[in-house]
C-alpha positions in Angstrom: 0.0 0.0 0.0 2.8 2.3 -0.8 2.1 5.8 -2.3 4.6 8.5 -3.4 2.1 11.0 -2.1 3.6 11.8 1.4 0.2 12.0 2.9 -0.9 8.6 1.4 1.5 5.8 2.2 1.5 2.5 4.0 2.9 4.0 7.2 -0.4 6.0 7.6 -2.2 2.8 8.3 0.2 2.0 11.2 -0.5 5.5 12.5 -4.2 5.0 12.2 -4.3 2.0 14.4 -4.9 4.3 17.4 -8.2 5.2 16.0 -11.5 3.9 17.3 -12.7 1.3 14.9 -16.0 1.1 16.8 -16.9 4.4 15.2 -17.0 2.6 11.8 -14.5 1.6 9.1 -13.3 3.3 6.0 -15.5 2.8 2.9 -15.1 3.8 -0.7 -18.4 5.7 -0.8 -17.5 7.6 2.4 -14.1 8.6 0.9 -15.8 9.8 -2.3 -18.2 11.9 -0.3 -15.4 13.4 1.8 -13.4 14.1 -1.4 -16.4 16.0 -2.9 -16.7 18.0 0.3 -13.1 19.1 0.4 -13.1 19.8 -3.3 -16.1 22.0 -2.9 -14.5 23.9 0.0 -11.3 24.4 -2.1 -13.4 25.7 -5.1 -15.3 28.1 -2.9 -12.2 29.8 -1.5 -10.3 29.6 -4.8 -13.3 31.3 -6.5 -13.2 34.1 -3.9 -9.5 34.9 -4.3 -9.7 34.4 -8.1 -12.6 36.9 -8.3 -10.6 39.5 -6.4 -7.5 38.9 -8.6 -9.6 39.4 -11.8 -11.5 42.5 -10.5 -8.8 45.0 -11.3 -5.3 45.5 -10.1 -4.0 42.7 -8.0 -4.1 43.7 -4.3 -0.8 44.0 -2.4 -1.4 40.9 -0.3 -1.2 38.7 -3.4 2.6 39.0 -3.3 2.7 37.9 0.3 0.4 35.1 -0.4 2.6 33.8 -3.2 5.7 34.0 -1.1 4.5 32.7 2.2 1.0 31.4 1.5 2.1 27.8 1.1 3.5 27.7 4.7 0.1 27.3 6.4 -1.1 24.5 4.1 2.2 22.6 4.5 2.1 22.8 8.3 -1.5 21.5 8.2 -0.4 18.7 5.8 2.4 17.7 8.1 0.2 17.6 11.1 -2.4 15.5 9.2 0.3 13.3 7.9 1.7 12.4 11.3 -1.7 12.4 13.0 -4.2 11.0 10.6 -7.0 11.2 13.3 -6.8 15.0 12.9 -7.9 14.8 9.3 -11.7 15.3 9.9 -11.0 18.6 11.6 -7.9 19.9 9.7 -8.6 18.7 6.2 -11.4 21.2 5.6 -9.2 24.0 7.0 -6.5 22.9 4.6 -8.9 22.9 1.7 -10.1 26.4 2.4 -6.6 27.8 3.0 -5.0 26.2 0.0 -8.0 27.2 -2.1 -7.1 30.9 -1.5 -3.6 30.3 -2.8 -4.8 28.3 -5.8 -7.2 31.2 -6.6 -4.4 33.8 -6.4 -2.1 31.8 -8.7 -4.9 31.0 -11.1 -5.9 34.7 -11.4 -2.4 35.8 -12.3 -2.1 33.2 -15.0 -5.6 34.1 -16.3 -4.7 37.8 -16.5 -1.7 36.9 -18.7 -3.3 34.1 -20.7 -7.1 34.4 -21.1 -8.9 31.1 -20.9 -6.0 29.2 -19.5 -7.6 28.4 -16.1 -10.7 26.7 -17.7 -8.5 24.6 -20.0 -6.4 23.5 -17.0 -9.5 22.6 -15.0 -10.9 20.6 -17.9 -7.6 18.8 -18.5 -7.3 18.0 -14.8 -10.8 16.5 -14.5 -10.2 14.6 -17.8 -7.0 13.0 -16.5 -8.7 12.2 -13.2 -11.7 10.4 -14.7 -9.6 8.7 -17.4 -7.2 7.3 -14.9 -10.0 6.3 -12.5 -11.7 4.5 -15.3 -8.5 2.7 -16.2 -7.8 1.7 -12.6 -11.3 0.6 -11.9 -11.4 -1.6 -15.0 -8.0 -3.2 -14.1 -6.1 -1.7 -17.1 -3.7 -0.1 -14.6 -2.4 -2.0 -11.5 0.6 -0.5 -9.9 3.3 -3.0 -9.1 5.7 -2.5 -6.2 8.6 -1.4 -8.5 6.2 1.0 -10.2 5.3 2.5 -6.8 8.9 2.8 -5.7 9.9 4.5 -8.9 7.1 7.1 -8.7 7.9 7.6 -5.0 11.5 8.3 -5.8 10.8 10.6 -8.7 8.1 12.6 -6.7 10.5 13.0 -3.8 13.2 14.2 -6.2 10.9 16.8 -7.7 9.9 18.0 -4.3 13.5 18.4 -3.2 14.2 20.3 -6.4 11.3 22.7 -6.0 12.3 23.3 -2.4 15.9 24.0 -3.4 14.9 26.4 -6.2 12.6 28.3 -3.7 15.4 28.7 -1.2 17.9 29.7 -3.9 15.3 32.2 -5.3 15.2 34.0 -2.0 18.9 34.8 -2.5 18.4 35.9 -6.1 19.7 32.7 -7.6 17.5 31.2 -10.4 17.8 27.9 -12.2 18.0 28.5 -15.9 16.2 26.5 -18.5 13.8 24.4 -16.5 11.3 27.1 -15.7 11.6 28.9 -19.1 9.3 28.4 -22.1 12.0 26.8 -24.1 12.1 23.1 -25.1 13.8 22.0 -22.0 11.4 23.9 -19.7 8.4 22.5 -21.6 9.8 19.0 -21.5 10.4 19.3 -17.7 6.8 20.6 -17.1 5.4 17.8 -19.2 7.4 15.2 -17.2 6.0 16.7 -13.9 2.4 16.6 -15.2 2.8 12.9 -16.1 4.4 12.3 -12.7 1.5 14.0 -10.9 -1.0 12.1 -12.9 0.7 8.7 -12.0 0.5 9.7 -8.4 -3.4 9.6 -8.8 -3.1 5.9 -9.6 -1.2 5.3 -6.4 -3.7 7.3 -4.5 -6.6 5.2 -5.9 -4.6 2.1 -4.8 -4.0 3.4 -1.3 -7.7 4.2 -0.8 -8.8 0.8 -2.2 -6.4 -1.0 0.1 -7.5 1.1 3.1 -11.1 0.2 2.6 -10.2 -3.5 2.1 -8.1 -3.4 5.4 -11.0 -1.9 7.4 -9.2 1.2 8.4 -10.8 3.5 10.9 -13.6 5.8 9.7 -11.5 8.9 10.0 -9.2 7.6 7.3 -11.9 8.5 4.8 -11.0 12.1 5.4 -7.4 11.2 5.4 -7.7 9.5 2.0 -9.8 12.4 0.6 -7.2 14.9 1.8 -4.3 13.0 0.2 -6.2 12.8 -3.1 -7.0 16.5 -3.0 -3.2 17.2 -2.5 -2.4 15.3 -5.7 -5.2 17.0 -7.7 -4.1 20.5 -6.8 -0.5 19.6 -7.7 -1.6 18.2 -11.0 -3.8 21.3 -11.8 -0.9 23.8 -11.0 1.6 21.8 -13.1 -0.8 21.7 -16.0 -1.4 25.5 -15.6 2.4 25.9 -15.7 2.8 23.8 -18.8 0.0 25.6 -20.6 1.5 28.9 -19.8 4.8 27.9 -21.3 3.1 26.6 -24.4 1.0 29.8 -24.8 4.2 31.9 -24.4 5.5 30.4 -27.6 2.4 31.3 -29.6 
């Protein structure tokens, strides 16, 4: 039950053993419902900040949100990751907070490339449902080596993004990979594929959790982890589309 998503991995089940199974067990329908709730909360807060960003000149706090807005969601994600039982209370807060940041980023892209946000949303939903159908039908079944490979690649990308953020604070920028040239486009396409493959591992984790009879609160935990991957996929698609549109 390994997943490269740091919030969805087999160690989470070990940490969830402290839960009260008498309250119920994790089910697929319950996880789907919780995923819908978290997605709705994220869309509400994202729509709010997106509307502000498109209403005229971007407010000053947008810059602060872009620089430091990720800290809150990351802290919440770490707490939920180490204490899955907190997911029912903290996952909705995470969805609302992260939604504000997603809306800010989306509005900045939309102001520069009209129509790009709708395209990114449609592609994200298309990839989600296509992979879900492929997984449900048995066309995709992640092997252990496949899981390990995706986990290693995802961790490598995370470390790279963290390093570039730290270097950027000192005015040092990595050339090529974030530009709209062939190398930059290829890198973004690779990360989009990697994020999409993480969805397959998330499906596998949730299915195994339901089969293992995990505590009821793991429905929120599984929904939270899936939302993390969906947001990552959406933002990477947004970045890739922006690079492609820059070359038009």
